[in-house]
C-alpha positions in Angstrom: -41.4 -10.0 -2.2 -37.6 -10.3 -2.2 -35.6 -7.5 -0.6 -33.4 -5.4 -2.8 -29.7 -6.1 -2.8 -29.1 -2.3 -2.8 -29.5 0.3 -0.1 -30.3 3.3 -2.4 -27.5 5.0 -0.5 -24.5 6.4 -2.5 -21.3 8.1 -1.5 -19.0 10.5 -3.3 -15.4 9.5 -3.5 -13.1 11.6 -1.3 -10.5 13.7 -3.1 -7.7 11.1 -2.6 -9.8 8.3 -3.9 -10.9 9.7 -7.3 -7.6 8.8 -8.9 -7.4 5.3 -7.5 -9.4 3.5 -10.2 -7.2 5.0 -12.9 -4.0 3.9 -11.1 -4.9 0.3 -10.5 -2.8 -1.6 -13.1 -0.9 -4.8 -13.1 0.6 -5.7 -9.8 -0.3 -2.2 -8.4 -3.8 -3.3 -7.6 -4.2 -0.4 -5.1 -5.1 -2.9 -2.5 -3.6 -2.9 1.0 -3.5 -5.5 3.7 -3.6 -5.1 7.5 -2.8 -8.3 9.4 -3.1 -9.3 13.0 -1.2 -12.3 14.4 -3.0 -13.7 17.4 -1.6 -16.1 20.0 -4.4 -18.6 19.3 -6.1 -20.2 16.2 -8.8 -18.1 14.6 -12.5 -19.3 14.9 -13.9 -18.4 11.4 -17.5 -18.8 12.4 -17.2 -16.4 15.3 -15.2 -14.0 13.1 -18.0 -14.0 10.6 -20.5 -13.2 13.3 -18.4 -10.3 14.6 -17.8 -9.0 11.0 -21.6 -8.9 10.4 -22.1 -7.0 13.7 -19.2 -4.6 13.2 -20.4 -3.7 9.7 -23.5 -2.0 11.3 -21.1 0.8 12.4 -19.4 1.1 9.0 -22.2 0.6 6.4 -20.5 2.6 3.7 -17.8 -0.1 3.4 -20.5 -2.4 2.0 -20.4 -0.7 -1.3 -19.3 -1.2 -4.9 -17.7 1.2 -7.3 -19.8 2.7 -10.2 -19.0 5.0 -13.0 -20.9 8.2 -13.1 -21.0 10.7 -16.0 -18.3 12.9 -14.4 -16.8 10.9 -11.5 -16.8 7.4 -9.9 -19.0 6.9 -6.9 -19.8 4.2 -4.3 -23.2 2.5 -4.3 -24.4 0.7 -1.2 -25.1 -3.0 -1.0 -27.1 -5.0 1.5 -24.5 -7.7 2.0 -21.3 -8.2 4.0 -18.2 -10.1 2.9 -17.8 -13.8 3.7 -14.8 -14.7 5.9 -12.6 -17.1 3.9 -9.4 -18.9 4.5 -6.4 -17.1 3.1 -5.6 -19.5 0.3 -5.0 -17.1 -2.7 -2.4 -14.6 -3.8 -2.0 -11.7 -1.4 -3.1 -8.2 -2.5 -4.8 -9.6 -5.6 -7.3 -7.3 -7.4 -10.6 -6.5 -5.6 -12.0 -4.0 -8.1 -13.2 -5.3 -11.5 -14.9 -2.7 -13.7 -18.6 -3.5 -14.2 -18.8 -6.0 -11.4 -21.0 -5.2 -8.4 -18.7 -6.7 -5.8 -17.6 -5.5 -2.4 -14.2 -3.7 -2.2 -12.8 -5.4 0.9 -12.2 -9.0 2.1 -11.5 -10.6 5.5 -9.5 -13.8 5.5 -7.8 -15.9 8.2 -5.0 -18.5 8.3 -4.1 -20.4 11.5 -3.6 -17.5 14.0 -3.8 -14.6 11.6 -6.7 -12.4 10.6 -6.3 -10.3 7.4 -8.2 -7.3 6.2 -7.6 -6.3 2.5 -9.2 -3.2 1.1 -9.4 -1.2 -2.2 -7.9 2.2 -1.6 -11.1 4.0 -2.7 -12.7 3.1 0.6 -10.1 4.2 3.1 -6.4 4.8 3.9 -4.5 2.6 6.3 -5.4 4.7 9.3 -9.1 4.8 8.4 -9.2 1.0 7.7 -7.6 0.3 11.1 -10.4 2.1 12.8 -12.7 -0.6 11.4 -10.1 -3.4 11.9 -9.5 -2.5 15.5 -13.3 -2.6 16.2 -13.6 -6.0 14.5 -10.7 -7.5 16.5 -12.0 -6.1 19.8 -15.4 -7.5 19.2 -13.9 -10.9 18.2 -11.6 -11.2 21.2 -14.2 -9.9 23.6 -16.6 -12.7 22.5 -14.0 -15.4 22.3 -12.9 -14.7 25.9 -16.3 -13.6 27.3 -15.3 -10.0 28.0 -17.9 -7.3 28.1 -17.4 -4.5 25.6 -17.3 -2.1 28.4 -14.5 -4.0 30.1 -12.7 -4.2 26.7 -12.2 -0.5 26.8 -14.1 0.5 23.7 -14.1 4.3 23.7 -15.0 5.1 20.1 -17.6 7.9 20.2 -17.6 9.0 16.6 -20.9 8.8 14.7 -21.7 7.0 11.5 -21.7 10.3 9.7 -18.3 11.3 11.1 -16.8 7.9 10.1 -18.1 8.3 6.5 -17.3 12.0 6.2 -15.1 13.5 3.6 -12.4 15.4 5.6 -10.9 16.8 2.4 -14.1 18.7 1.5 -14.5 19.8 5.1 -11.1 21.5 5.3 -10.8 22.7 1.7 -9.9 26.3 1.0 -9.9 27.6 -2.5 -6.3 27.9 -3.5 -4.3 27.1 -6.6 -3.2 23.5 -6.4 -1.2 23.2 -9.6 2.2 23.9 -8.0 2.0 20.7 -5.9 1.1 18.7 -9.0 3.9 20.2 -11.0 6.4 19.5 -8.2 5.5 15.8 -8.2 6.3 15.4 -11.9 9.4 17.7 -12.1 12.0 15.2 -11.0 12.9 12.0 -12.8 13.9 9.6 -10.1 16.0 6.4 -10.2 13.8 3.4 -10.9 14.4 -0.1 -9.4 14.8 -2.4 -12.4 14.8 -6.1 -12.0 12.8 -9.1 -13.2 9.1 -9.0 -12.3 7.0 -11.9 -11.3 5.7 -13.5 -14.5 2.2 -13.4 -13.2 2.6 -9.9 -11.7 1.7 -11.2 -8.2 2.9 -9.3 -5.2 5.7 -10.8 -3.0 5.4 -10.0 0.7 8.3 -9.9 3.1 7.6 -9.4 6.8 10.5 -8.5 9.0 10.2 -8.2 12.8 12.7 -6.3 14.9 12.7 -5.0 18.5 10.8 -1.7 18.6 12.9 -0.6 21.6 16.2 -1.4 19.9 15.1 0.6 16.8 14.1 3.6 18.9 17.5 3.3 20.7 19.2 3.3 17.3 17.3 6.4 16.2 18.4 8.2 19.5 22.0 7.1 18.9 21.8 8.8 15.5 20.1 11.8 17.1 17.0 11.5 15.0 13.5 10.1 14.9 12.2 6.6 14.0 10.6 7.9 10.8 13.7 9.7 9.6 16.0 6.7 10.5 13.7 4.3 8.6 13.6 6.5 5.4 17.4 6.9 5.6 18.0 3.2 5.9 15.7 2.6 3.0 17.6 5.1 0.8 20.9 3.5 1.9 19.6 0.0 1.0 18.7 1.3 -2.5 22.1 3.0 -2.9 23.8 -0.3 -2.0 22.4 -1.9 -5.1 22.9 1.0 -7.6 25.7 1.1 -10.2 27.8 4.2 -10.8 25.6 5.0 -13.9 22.4 4.6 -11.9 23.6 7.2 -9.4 23.1 10.0 -11.9 19.5 10.2 -10.9 18.2 10.9 -7.3 16.6 8.4 -5.1 13.1 9.7 -4.2 11.2 8.2 -1.4 7.5 8.9 -1.2 6.1 9.2 2.4 2.4 9.3 3.1 1.4 11.7 5.9 -1.7 11.2 8.1 -3.5 14.5 7.8 -5.5 13.8 11.0 -2.4 14.8 12.9 -2.8 18.3 11.5 -6.6 18.6 10.9 -8.7 16.9 13.6 -11.1 14.5 12.0 -13.0 11.2 12.9 -13.2 10.1 9.3 -12.5 6.5 8.6 -12.0 7.2 4.9 -9.0 8.6 3.0 -7.3 11.6 4.6 -3.7 11.7 3.8 -1.1 13.7 2.0 2.3 12.8 0.5 5.7 14.3 0.8 8.7 13.2 -1.4 12.1 12.9 0.1 14.9 13.2 -2.6 18.5 12.2 -2.1 21.3 12.7 -4.6 24.0 10.1 -4.5 26.8 12.7 -4.8 25.8 13.7 -1.2 26.5 10.2 0.1 29.9 9.8 1.7 29.5 6.2 2.8 28.0 7.0 6.2 24.4 6.8 7.3 24.7 10.3 8.9 25.2 11.9 5.4 21.7 10.5 4.4 20.1 11.3 7.7 21.1 15.0 7.5 19.4 15.4 4.1 16.3 13.5 5.1 15.9 15.5 8.3 16.1 18.8 6.4 13.6 17.6 3.9 11.1 16.5 6.6 11.5 19.8 8.4 10.9 21.8 5.2 7.8 19.9 4.2 6.1 19.1 7.5 5.1 22.7 8.3 1.5 23.8 8.7 1.6 25.9 5.5 3.1 23.1 3.4 0.7 20.5 4.7 -2.3 22.8 4.1 -1.1 23.4 0.6 -0.7 19.6 0.0 -4.2 18.9 1.3 -5.7 21.7 -0.8 -3.9 20.5 -3.9 -5.9 17.2 -3.7 -9.1 19.1 -3.6 -8.2 21.7 -6.2 -8.6 19.2 -9.1 -12.0 18.1 -8.0 -13.2 21.6 -7.3 -12.0 23.0 -10.6 -15.1 23.9 -12.7 -13.5 23.0 -16.0 -12.5 19.6 -14.7 -16.0 19.1 -13.2 -17.9 19.3 -16.5 -15.6 17.1 -18.5 -17.1 13.6 -18.9 -15.3 10.8 -17.0 -14.4 8.9 -20.2 -12.3 11.9 -21.2 -10.8 12.5 -17.8 -9.5 8.9 -17.3 -6.8 8.8 -20.0 -5.6 12.2 -18.9 -5.4 11.2 -15.2 -3.7 7.9 -16.2 -1.1 9.9 -18.2 -0.5 12.2 -15.4 -0.1 9.4 -12.9 2.5 7.7 -15.1 4.6 10.9 -15.0 4.1 11.2 -11.3 5.3 7.7 -10.7 8.4 8.4 -12.7 9.4 10.8 -10.0 9.3 8.2 -7.2 11.7 5.4 -6.5 9.9 3.7 -3.7 7.5 4.4 -0.9 7.6 4.0 2.9 4.6 4.4 5.2 4.4 4.4 9.0 1.3 3.3 10.8 3.1 4.3 14.0 2.4 2.6 17.4 -0.8 0.6 17.5 -2.9 0.6 20.7 -5.5 -1.9 21.6 -7.8 -2.0 24.6 -5.9 -3.2 27.7 -8.1 -6.3 28.2 -7.4 -7.8 24.8 -3.7 -6.8 24.4 -2.4 -10.1 25.8 -4.1 -12.1 23.0 -2.3 -10.4 20.2 1.3 -11.1 19.1 1.9 -8.4 16.5 0.4 -6.5 13.5 1.7 -6.1 10.0 0.7 -4.0 7.0 1.3 -4.2 3.2 0.5 -1.9 0.3 0.9 -2.2 -3.4 2.8 0.4 -5.3 4.1 1.0 -8.9 7.6 0.1 -7.6 7.8 -1.3 -4.0 6.6 -0.1 -0.6 7.5 -0.7 3.0 4.8 -0.3 5.6 5.8 0.0 9.3 3.6 -1.2 12.1 4.5 -1.2 15.8 2.8 -3.2 18.6 4.4 -3.7 21.9 8.1 -4.4 21.4 7.6 -5.7 17.8 8.3 -3.3 14.9 7.2 -5.0 11.6 8.5 -3.9 8.2 6.0 -5.2 5.6 7.3 -4.9 2.1 5.2 -5.6 -1.1 6.3 -5.6 -4.7 6.1 -7.8 -7.8 9.9 -8.2 -8.1 11.1 -11.7 -8.5 14.1 -11.0 -6.3 14.5 -8.8 -3.3 17.9 -7.2 -3.3 16.7 -3.9 -1.8 15.2 -5.7 1.2 18.3 -7.9 1.5 20.5 -4.8 1.8 17.9 -3.2 4.2 18.0 -6.2 6.7 21.8 -6.5 6.4 22.0 -2.9 7.6 19.6 -3.5 10.5 21.6 -6.6 11.6 24.8 -4.6 11.3 23.3 -2.1 13.8 22.9 -4.9 16.3 19.2 -5.8 15.6 18.0 -9.3 15.2 15.4 -9.7 12.4 12.8 -12.4 12.1 11.8 -12.7 8.5 8.8 -14.4 6.8 7.6 -14.3 3.2 4.8 -15.6 1.0 7.5 -16.8 -1.5 7.3 -20.5 -0.6 10.0 -21.2 -3.2 12.1 -18.2 -2.3 15.4 -20.1 -2.0 15.0 -21.5 -5.5 13.5 -18.4 -7.1 16.7 -17.3 -8.8 17.4 -20.8 -10.0 13.8 -21.2 -11.3 14.0 -17.8 -13.1 17.2 -18.9 -14.8 15.6 -22.2 -15.8 12.7 -20.4 -17.3 15.0 -18.1 -19.3 17.0 -21.1 -20.6 13.8 -22.9 -21.6 12.6 -19.7 -23.4 15.9 -19.4 -25.3 15.7 -23.0 -26.4 12.1 -22.6 -27.6 13.1 -19.5 -29.7 16.1 -21.5 -31.1 13.8 -24.4 -32.1 11.4 -22.0 -33.8 14.3 -20.4 -35.8 15.5 -23.9 -36.9 12.0 -24.7 -38.1 11.7 -21.5 -40.1 15.2 -22.1 -41.6 14.3 -25.7 -42.6 11.0 -24.5 -44.2 12.9 -21.9 -46.3 15.4 -24.6 -47.4 12.6 -26.9 -48.4 10.9 -24.1 -50.5 14.2 -23.3 -52.1 14.8 -26.9 -53.0 11.3 -27.3 -54.5 11.9 -24.2 -56.7 15.2 -25.6 -57.9 13.6 -29.0 -58.7 11.0 -27.3 -60.9 
């Protein structure tokens, strides 16, 4: 008798994940990537063995997404992803309605190992718990290290990893204020040509972590505030006078584990929005830093963070919302999300400093992370002295990031930049050629219609 492909184990979506299926559209696939660049080529067969073994500690990741009567949920599968060479578009869709496919993938290319995951499974911090374990197992086997020597100290149980921290800490409060606040501001939107195939373009910029920290100290601020301020400045550099009538609003995800102790490897984050009006900009970075610092201080308080966390849970725990069928909820949530996105210009996320077991540190060069967004997003990852800014977006040109790196180099930092745009130097020229070809095609169609009308007119006159 053949074994079933299903585990008969299902999982409720956490409160941050319930809106993810409704928000996955176009280039915003709600897929994120964490990449590790090793100092040696990857052995794909060994990586597959380690993936199979590591999955025993994270069984809930081997699930597919199903529609229930009231909410989506995860249904367990008895299979693990196949390790494949990274030969396709980055951050391409993983979730396809109706398909019973896994919601993560593991790929490799030369010295790089990539984990891509649909956001219903975990946030970046939760996914890295799994990725760290996978890398540790791989490097320990590749170099014949015992797991004890590799410094594996993860003591959390399977139940703790799969736990819903939102439900654990939820207190019944009114959550509508937070939702209204997210849609109350119409932010400046980055408008430029999109990739014709809506594929995400990745740019990976590496700078010295020490030099960036020194720059933050020189401006008497933190790494996070400096990064957000530079991002705002880069956007302002490309805005016209007319564009500056609307504020630049940067969305910043916050790891709630910093405020509420939890071992969950699923989603557990909040979001704060940092607005900046161009009329407060006097041409100096300090004028931006002062506003960003004040906004961080006002929003990163225990009461505000608690309110933000509870606002995520309030929607799910609302009795009226609970009894409404999913097919009626979906269009409403999609409409709400569209309004929420209109209040955000771009997003920046910080994975902070990454630590690996001491015995395997020397085999790793750096980490990088990328996340799709309705507009564009930068994700910061620090390992050793390498701070990596990973940006993702479906824009055909990258003016914001150009201004961003110009500002970094003006501050004395050398930036090593890589991209998946293999034709990046010719992208503008290619786009212009496509537009010219399209105009010529439209002109030919107009000429054909005009000629057809003339022929009909001549035939009538002949009769």
